[in-house]
C-alpha positions as CSV (number, residue, x, y, z in Angstrom):
1,X,1.7,-95.4,65.7
2,X,1.5,-96.4,69.3
3,X,-0.2,-99.8,69.9
4,X,-2.3,-100.1,73.0
5,X,-3.9,-103.2,74.7
6,X,-7.1,-101.4,75.5
7,X,-9.7,-103.7,73.9
8,X,-8.2,-107.0,75.2
9,X,-7.7,-105.5,78.7
10,X,-11.2,-104.2,78.8
11,X,-12.5,-107.6,77.7
12,X,-10.5,-109.4,80.5
13,X,-11.8,-107.0,83.1
14,X,-15.4,-107.4,81.9
15,X,-15.1,-111.2,82.0
16,X,-13.7,-111.0,85.5
17,X,-16.4,-108.6,86.7
18,X,-19.1,-110.9,85.2
19,X,-17.7,-113.8,87.3
20,X,-17.9,-111.5,90.4
21,X,-21.4,-110.4,89.8
22,X,-23.4,-110.4,93.1
23,X,-20.3,-110.2,95.3
24,X,-20.6,-107.7,98.2
25,X,-19.0,-104.3,98.1
26,X,-15.5,-103.8,96.6
27,X,-15.3,-107.6,95.9
28,X,-17.6,-107.0,92.9
29,X,-16.5,-103.5,91.8
30,X,-12.8,-102.9,92.3
31,X,-10.5,-104.8,89.9
32,X,-7.7,-105.7,92.4
33,X,-10.1,-107.0,95.1
34,X,-12.2,-108.7,92.5
35,X,-9.2,-110.6,91.1
36,X,-8.3,-111.9,94.5
37,X,-11.8,-112.8,95.4
38,X,-12.4,-114.7,92.1
39,X,-9.1,-116.5,92.5
40,X,-10.0,-117.6,96.0
41,X,-13.5,-118.6,94.9
42,X,-11.9,-120.9,92.2
43,X,-9.6,-122.4,94.9
44,X,-12.6,-123.1,97.1
45,X,-14.6,-124.6,94.2
46,X,-11.7,-126.9,93.3
47,X,-11.3,-128.1,96.9
48,X,-14.9,-128.5,97.5
49,X,-15.5,-130.6,94.5
50,X,-13.4,-133.2,96.2
51,X,-15.0,-132.6,99.6
52,X,-18.5,-133.1,98.2
53,X,-17.6,-136.7,97.3
54,X,-16.4,-137.4,100.9
55,X,-19.6,-135.8,102.4
56,X,-21.9,-137.9,100.2
57,X,-20.0,-141.1,101.1
58,X,-20.4,-140.2,104.8
59,X,-24.1,-139.6,104.3
60,X,-24.7,-142.9,102.5
61,X,-22.8,-144.8,105.2
62,X,-25.0,-143.1,107.9
63,X,-28.2,-144.0,106.1
64,X,-27.1,-147.6,105.6
65,X,-26.0,-147.9,109.2
66,X,-29.4,-146.5,110.4
67,X,-31.3,-149.0,108.2
68,X,-29.1,-151.9,109.2
69,X,-29.4,-151.2,112.9
70,X,-33.2,-151.0,112.5
71,X,-32.9,-154.6,111.3
72,X,-30.6,-155.6,114.2
73,X,-27.2,-155.4,112.5
74,X,-24.4,-153.0,112.6
75,X,-23.0,-151.3,109.5
76,X,-19.7,-153.1,109.6
77,X,-21.3,-156.5,110.1
78,X,-23.7,-155.8,107.2
79,X,-20.9,-154.7,104.8
80,X,-18.8,-157.8,105.8
81,X,-21.8,-160.1,105.2
82,X,-22.5,-158.5,101.8
83,X,-18.8,-159.0,100.8
84,X,-18.8,-162.6,101.9
85,X,-22.1,-163.2,100.0
86,X,-20.5,-161.8,96.9
87,X,-22.9,-158.9,96.6
88,X,-21.1,-155.9,95.0
89,X,-23.6,-153.0,95.4
90,X,-21.9,-149.7,96.2
91,X,-22.9,-147.5,99.1
92,X,-24.9,-145.1,97.0
93,X,-27.2,-147.9,95.7
94,X,-27.5,-149.4,99.2
95,X,-28.5,-146.1,100.6
96,X,-31.2,-145.7,97.9
97,X,-32.5,-149.1,98.6
98,X,-32.6,-148.4,102.4
99,X,-34.7,-145.3,101.8
100,X,-37.0,-146.3,98.9
101,X,-37.3,-150.1,99.0
102,X,-37.1,-151.3,102.6
103,X,-38.3,-154.8,101.6
104,X,-35.3,-155.3,99.2
105,X,-33.0,-153.9,101.8
106,X,-34.4,-156.4,104.3
107,X,-33.6,-159.2,101.9
108,X,-30.1,-158.0,101.7
109,X,-29.9,-157.9,105.5
110,X,-31.0,-161.5,105.7
111,X,-28.5,-162.5,103.0
112,X,-25.7,-160.8,104.8
113,X,-26.7,-162.5,108.1
114,X,-26.7,-165.9,106.4
115,X,-23.2,-165.2,105.0
116,X,-21.7,-164.4,108.4
């Protein structure tokens, strides 16, 4: 009796098509094009998981810089002052303080100024 690979092949194709659901035109209907598109989408997803981290760090730095400049200090002076004062808050937390608790951020600014 001849053995075929029909069921596993159909399952693989179905799984691939499910991942390409919503893609435009042949990208979501033709097997060869769908394979290429899903492979490329995975590559972008892998790359952009790394890029997202960079973008958020840039955003936090911009927010801290804006809040520090409003208090009459540059970002680099502020970070240097915090380091000298021994305050080890990360940029994400500093950014959250700058947005939601301006009073606490102001105290950090005065601490950083005193340490310089």
